[in-house]
N, C-alpha and C positions, 0 to 999 in steps of 0.2 A: 605586464598586465597588472594594473593596480586594483582591478575589480575582483572582489572575492567571488568565486564560482563553486558551487557545490552541484554535483551532477548525481542524478539517480538513474543509473543505467540498468536497463532491463535485458534479460537474456536475448541474444541474437545469434546469428550464425557465428561459429567459433572464430573463423578467420576475421570477419568484420569486427567482432568484439575485441579480439586481441590487438588488431591494428589500432582501433580507437583507444583502447586502454593504454597502449604504448605512447601514442601521441599525447594523450591527456596527462599521463604521468610525467612525460618529458616536459610538459608545460607547468608542472608543479601541482596538478590536481589529483586528488584521490577519490575516485567514484565510490558510491554506495550502491548496493544491489537490492532491488525489491522485485516482487513478482506480479502484482495485480493492480492494474490501473484503477479499477472501480473501488478497490479497497484503500489505496494509498494516495491517489491524486488529490482529491478534495482535502483530505487530512493534511497532506504535505503543503498545499497552498495555504490553508488556514494557519499552518505552523510557520509560514514565512517563505516557503519556496517560491521562486519567481517563474518556474516552469516545470513541466513533467513530460517526459517522452517515454513511450511504451516500446515493447519488444517488436511490434510489427512496423515500427518506424524504420525507414531505410537510414543508412549512415548519413546520407545527404540531408535527410529531414532532421536527424539529430544535430548535425552541424548547423542547420538553419535555426533550430530551436536555441542552440547556444548563442548564435549571433543575435537572435531576437531578445533573449534575456539580457545579454551584454549591452544591448541598445536601450534597455530600460523597460521593455515591454514584457508582458506575461506570455507564456506558451503552454498550451495543452493541445493534445491531438484533436483533430476534427471530431472524432467520436466523443471524447470527453467534453469538448466545448458544447456539442449538441446536448449532451446529457445535463450539463450544468445549466444551460439555457432553458431546457425543458423543466427542470426543477424550479427555476426562478419564475417561469411563466405560470406553471401549474400551482405554485405555492406549496409544493410538496418537497421540501428539502430532503436530500438523501440522508446520509449518516448523521449530519449535523442536527437533524430535527428530533432524533430519538435519544433514548438513554444510552445508546451504544457509544455516543461521543465521550462518555465518562471513562471509557476503557482506555488504558494505556496501549501503546503500540504492541508490546509483548502479549498483553491480555487479548487484544484483538486477533493477534496471530494464533494464539491458543484456541480462541473461540472458533476461528476458521477451521483449524485442524480437527476440533471436536465435531464440527458440522460436516466435515468430510469423512467422518467415521473412524478417526484414530482414537485409540485408547490412551490413557495417561502415560504408560510406559513407551508407547510408540511416539507420542509427542515429545517426551523427554529425549528419546534417542535422536529424533529428527532435529530438534533444536539444540542438542548437545547440552542439556540441562538435567538436573536430578529429578527424579520422580517427585520428591518432596517439594521442589520448586514449582513443578507443574500443578501439584495438588494445591499449593498456595495460590497460584494464579486462578485456578478453578474456583476456589473459595471467594477470592476477590471479585471475580466475574459474577458469580451468583449474588453476592452482596450488592454490587453496583447495579445489577439488572433487576434486583428484587425477586430472584428465583429462590425457591425453597429447597429444592432437591437436585441431585445429580441428573435424574430423569428429566426434570424441567429444563435444566441447562442443556442437555443433549437435544431435546426437542427444539428448544429455542435456536440452538446453533445450527441444526439441520435446516430449519425453516429459513434462517437468515442466509445461509449459504445458497439454498435453493432460490430464494428471492433475488439474490445478487446475480446468480447464473442466468436466470430467466428474464431479467429486466434488461 
């Protein structure tokens, strides 16, 4: 296989995931894991990914996605395709239209966890980072989003998570 392939695999049933992982690794591929299509799909595509499959995709659909990408086409789920088309038609881009795009991947992950109600120490434990590192991420997020206080950051994060969940 001369074509480089990076896969972003999402949680699935343990048996299906283990089988797919064994086959992929046997073929020389090392998958990365992410959790949330609405958070990462558009961002991944803008960063150069040629496809994105979610955890609700069957193993057959994941294999179809791989084949589609290897043939040179783009792949996103039907749900994500509809979302991207709606954004294009309505002229309301998702993440790419706001200041949120200035956040790095880790900062975005920290913002999401803040919005889900986790404190600095809990976030540090979950991400296996130091409290000082999380505090630094919080400061960078506030600066990039033009927020003045920890309360503004928390409010922004809660609203952002809520908007993503309800849209």
